[in-house]
N, C-alpha and C positions, 0 to 999 in steps of 0.2 A: 467476639470473645478472643479470636486470634490476635486482633489488633491490640486489644487490652493487654494480653500477655506479652506481646512484643514491646509495648511501652514499659511494662514491669521489668522485662529483661534489660531494656536500655538504661533504666535507672541503676542497674547493678554494674554498669561499666566502671572500670577502675578510676577514671577521671575524665572531666569534660574536655580537656585540651588534648587528649591523646588521638593519634591518627594512625591508621594501618600503614600509611606510606612510610612511616619512620621505622622500618623493619630492623634497623641496626642501632636504634637509639635506646639508651638506658636512662632511666630516671635518675635525677640528681639526688633524690631522696629515696631511702629504702623503706620509708614508712608510708602506709596508705593515706591517701588524702581523705579529708572529711567530706562527706556528702552534704550539699546544701538543700537536698530534696526534702520537702516538708512532710512526706509520707510518714505515717507513724512507725512503719516497720523499718525505716531507714534512720530514725532518730537515734542518737546515742543512748545506750542502755540506762545511763543515769537519769535522763529526762523522762524515760518511759516508766520507771519504777521507783519514783520517789517514795511512795507509800511502802513498797516492799523493802526499800533500803532502810526506812525507819524501823521496820520490823526486825531487820537483820541486826541492828545495833542493840536490841533489847535482850536482856537475859541470856548472855552467852553461856552461862553455867548450864543451860539445858543440854549442851553438847555432851557433858560428862555422863549424863544419865539417860540419854536418848535411847540407847540400845536396850535399856531395861524397862523403860516406862511407856514405850510407844508401840502399840501393835501395828502391823503393816497396814491394815485397813484404816487405822486412825492416824497413821504417821503423817503429820503435816509436812509441808515443804521445808520449813526452816530446820527442824532437827536433821533431816537428810542432808540439807545444804551444809549445816554446821559440821556434820560428821565428816563429809568428804573433804571440805576445805581444811578443817583442823587436823585431819589425819596427815595431810601433806606437810603442814607446818610442824607437827610433832616429829615427823621423820627427818625433815631438813634441818631443824634448829640445832639438834645435838651434833650434826655433822659439820656445822660451820666452824666450831672451835677446834675440830680435829683435822681440818683440811691442810693446815700448815705443815703437818708431819709427813705429807706425801705429795709428790708433784702431780698436778692434775693432768698434765699432758705427757706423762711417761707411760710407755716407752715412746721414743721418737719414731716417726715414719721410716720404714726401711729404705725408701727411695723417694725421690722427688716425683710427684704424680704429674700427669699431663694436665693441660688447662681445659676447663669446661666453663665458659662464660656466657654463652648465648644459647637460648632454647631454639630448637627447630619448631617453626609454626605448625599448628594443627590444620589438617585439611578437613573439608566438610564431610568427606566419607569416613574419616576417623572419628569425628565427633558423632556422626550419625550412628556408627557402630557402638560406641560407648553408651550413647543415650538409649539405644535399643536394648542393650544388655543390662541396664540399670533395673534393679528390682522396684516394684511398685510400693515402696516404703515411704509412708507419709512422714514428713518432718514439720514440726510446728514453726520452723524457720522459713518454710516455703509459703509464699503468698497464695498459691493455688494448689489444687490436689495433684498428687504425684503422677497419675497416669495420663493427665492431659498433655504434657509436653511430649510424651512418647507417642500418643495417638496423633499428634499434630507435628511430628518430627520433621516431615518433609517440608513443612512451611517454616519451621522455627530453626532449622539446623544452621542456616546462614547467620542469623542473629546470634545464636549461641556460639558459633565458631568465632565470630568477631569478638565476643566477650572474652573467650578463652585466649585468643591471640593478643588482644590488648593487654590482658593481665601478664602474659609471657613477655611482651615487648617492654612494658613499663617496669617490670620487676616489682609489681605490687599486686596485692589482692585486697579487694574492697573490704572494709571493716564489717559490713553486713554479712559477708560470706564467711566470716570468722566467728560468728555466733553459733552456738550449739545448745541443744537441749539434752541434758543428761538423764538417761533412764536407768535407775538402779536395777541391775540384773543379778538374780540369785546365782552364786557361783556353782552350787550343786543342788539338785532337787531335794536331797536329803537333809540339807542344813536348816537350822531354825530360822523361819521367816521373820521372827520378831527381833532379831539382832541385826543392826545395821552393818556390823562388821562382816556379815556374810554376803554382802552385796558388792558388785563390781560396777563402777561408774562407766557406762557406755554412752559415748557422744552420738547424737543423732544430728547429722549435718544436712544442709540444704542440697538440693539436687545440683544446682549450678556449681557449688563448691566441690562436690564429689566428681563432677565431670572434669573440672580444672585439675584436681588432684590426680585423677587417672592419667591425664595427658602428661603432667609433670613426672609422675611415677614411671611411666613408660620411658621417658627421656633419661631419667636418672639410671634406671636399671640397664638400659642399652649402653650407656656410657660406662658404667661400672663393670659390666660383663665384658665389653669389648676391650677394656684396658686391664682386665684381671685384677680389679681393685677390691673385689669381695673376698672374704675368707674362703678357705677351701671347703668349709662345712656350714655355710649359711643356707640351709635347705629351703627356707621360704622363697628365696629368690634365685634358685638354680633350676633350670629347666629340667622337668621330669624328676624333681626331688620334692618330697613331702614327708609327713611324719613317719610313714611306713619305712621309707628308705633310711631315715635317721635311726629308727629303732633296729632295723636290720643291720646297719653298720655296727651299732653297739653290740648287738647280740652275737654277730659273727666274731667280733673281737674277743668277747668273753668265752665263746666256744673254742676258739683257737687257743686261748690261754689254758683252758682246761686240758686240751689235748697235749699241750706242752708241759703238763703237770705244774702249772703256775697258779698262784693265788691271785685273785682279782678283787679290787675294791672299787665299787661304783659309787660315786658321790654325786648326788642330785642337789644342786644349789638352788635355793629359793630366794628371790629378791622381793622385798616388800614394796608394793605399788611402784614397780619399776618405771612404767611409762609416765607416772604422775610426778616424779621427782627429777626428771631430766633437766639439767641446767642449760638454758638457752645460750649463754655466752660461750660455755665450753663446747656445745654442739656446733655453733657457728665457726669457732676457731678450728675445730676438728674437720669440718667440711672443707675448709680451705687448705689446711696443712696436710691432711691425710689423703684427700680426694681431689685436690686441685680445682675446687669449685670457686669461681670468682664472678665478677661482673654482675650482669642483670640476673643471672641464675642465683647467685648468693643473695642479692637484694630481694629477690622473690621469696627465698626461704626465710630471710629475716622478717619480711612482712608477714609471711604465713605464721610464724611463731609468735610474733609480738602482739600484745593487746588482744589476745583471744578471750572472748566472753562466753560464759555459760550460765545456765541456771538449771536447777534440778526439778524434774517433773515426777510427782507421785500421784498416780491416777489422773485426776483432772486439776490438781493443784500445782502451781509453779512458784518456785522460790524467787528471791531477788536475784539480780544479775551480779556476777562476780568476774573480775578480770584476773586471769591467771598470769603469773610471772614466770612460770616454769611448766614443764610437762609437754608431751605430745598427746593429742586427744586419742583415747581408745575408741575404736570404731571408725577411725579415719582411714583413708587409703594410704597416706604417707607415713602414718605413725609407726608401723612395724619396720619399715625400711630405715627411717631415721634412727630408730633404736638400734638396729643392727650396725649402722654407721657409727653411732655413738659409742658402742661397746667393741668396735674393731680393735683398738689397742689392747683390750683385755684378752681377746683371743690370741693376738700376737704374743703377748706376754706369757700366757699359759703354754703356748707352743714352744717358746724359748726355754721353758722349764722342763722340757722332755716329758711332758704329761699329755696323755691323750685327752682330747676334749671334743665336744660336739655342742655348738651353740645353735639353738633353734629359737630365734626371736629372744624372748626373755627367759627361756629355759636353758640352763647350762648343765651339761653332764661332764664330769671328769671321771676317768677310769684309768687305773694303774694296775699293771700285772707284774708280778715278781715271783721269784723262787722263794719257797718257805724259809730257806737259809738267810735270805736278805730281808726278813721281815722288819727288823728294827730300823735299818737304814732307809727302807722304803717308806715306812710310816713317818719317820722324821722328815723325809723329803716332802711328803704329802702335807704334814703340818706346816712346814715352812711355806709351801706354795699357798695354802689356804690363808695363812696370816698375811701374805703379800697381796692376795686377792682382796682380802678384807680392807687393807689399806688403800688399794686402788679404788674400790667401790666407795669408800668413805670420801676420798678426795674428789670423786665425781658425783657426789650427792646420790649415791645408790646405797641401799641398806640390805645387808645380808640378813635373812630371817633365820636365825640359828635353830629355833624349835622346829621349823619346817624343812630344814636341810637334812637329807637322809643319806645314810651310809648302808650299802649292801655289801656283804662279804661273800664272794662266790667261792667258798671253800669252808672247811671246818678247821679252825685254829683255836686252841685253848688260850685263855687269857689275852685275847686280842685287845690292844690298848684303846680302840675307838668303840663308842657305843653304836652298835649296828641295829638294823631292823630286819625283820624277816621278809617283808615285802614293802614295795613303795610304788606309787603311781608315777609313771614317766610318760609324758605326752599322751595321757589318756589310756595308757596300757600298763597293767600291773606286772612289775618284775618281782620275782621272788629269788631267794638265795640259791635254791637248787635248779633254777631255770626250768621248772616244770610248768609254770604258768597256771598252776592249780587255782590260785586266788583269782586270776583274771577270768578263768572259765566260770568259776563260781559267781563272780560279779556279773558277767554277761548273762548267765542263765537266770539269775535272780531278777535282773532288769527286764529281760524279755518276758518272763512270766508275770511280772508286775504290770507291764503294759497290756498284755493279753487279758489279764483279769480286769483291767480298767475298761478295755474294749467290750468286755462282757456286759458292762452296765448299759451300753447303748446298742447292743446287738439286736434287740427286738425291733429297733427302728431302722435297721439296715438290711438291704438285700444281701444274698450270699456273695455275689461278686464284689460288692463294695467292701463288705466285712473282710473278705479274703485279701483284697488289695491292701487295705489298711494294715492288717496283721502282718502280711509279708513285707511291706515297706518298713514297718517298725523293727521287725526281727532281723531282716536281712541287713539293714544298715549297721546293726550292732555286731552281727556275725562276720560281716565283711571287713570291718575295721581292722587293719593290720593282720589279716588272716594268714599271711605268708609266714608269720612267726609261729603258727601252729604246726608247721611242717616238721615231720619226724617225731611228733609227740606220740606217746603210747596210745593204742586204740581205745582203751577205756576212757582216756581223757577226751578224745575226739567224740566219743559216743555221748558224752554229757552235753555236747553242743547240739 
């Protein structure tokens, strides 16, 4: 079995002519070479799914009514497939005609970045650690079950390390490793399961692909951090920073403004399918001009982005294959980091407008504090900045979702010129205008009681210790999330928890 798996891994090497001795050699082509292996799982997607492709071309009108006429249990693969692909097309097409009004690459980089053109090769110990920490999540793209490489890691780590290093040296990633299976994930448990718009497309990638991505991700983060090329508030990639520190930063700013008798306006921007509409050419140019990425590193990222194939899986049904010309895959290791690098000019622009901001992956928070006497000028300034942000996002194939963009006014002002909301969810935590977090506490309490009631249905089949462990794990995870924000709340609010 080990020998068979070793042969399978060998088939996934970036190219037959590559050699580990060429440690400083970059490939003349940034595109992956086509495999001549006759194995079915290495054949081009078009030859594997001729029947599915013929199904794809029939009755495209089904897309417009799929969310109304297909239940989730009956939802066949094609309506899901059509919905996700057509959603991207509908978002990008109107933006094409408006791009000329704004420069794609504005503002310019503040300084010339250093050069990053060659990856440091991975060691066997590094690959072994990555492999050991990978979850036992099965992907349909993997030829074998997920736990087997982990169980046999001591025998396979040398071969896997060679695959990783050959990819880094050549500046290529094999086309097979760019195939993914998309599993529609319901955005919120309370949403209607019959509507396809309530699902998020999550890519399930192969194990070898994720290992290579983790190696590349660590090289990129180390380079960006050591050269201070990341924004001051990109929490996902700052050590010891996460959603709680982001929310604490915003909350502290709002509390300080209240103490200074200032009015604060918190604006939560929402981008529609942000990861799915990223323009590859713009991203590659930005990686070079803003971050100094060149050589085999840039070639590898070009290969990683180009000709990515996916198909949608609904229960046991699979759609036809589709080659994406844009986007970074949701569920990938590199996707969030590439998105942060893609939107770095936006963060720089907002900062130049003297507006406080906090960008956490695709969640953007703007907050402005001012004296009540400066209301008109401050709101005009906020309107102007939002207009310019809208122009920038349009030029970069991103779409501001106006209905889901929320404004919270942390004060009481009559005839406020913006339409505000009493409360809004920010990074999974509900902020309200008085900053009492009453809505958040109500939501947490409701969710905890719901799961406890669900647990009651299987309680007769569990012993006391198991039931207690499940109940505590469910409740504690919800109570512990960003619990530092509950500090200094009135006792009656804490008692509710």
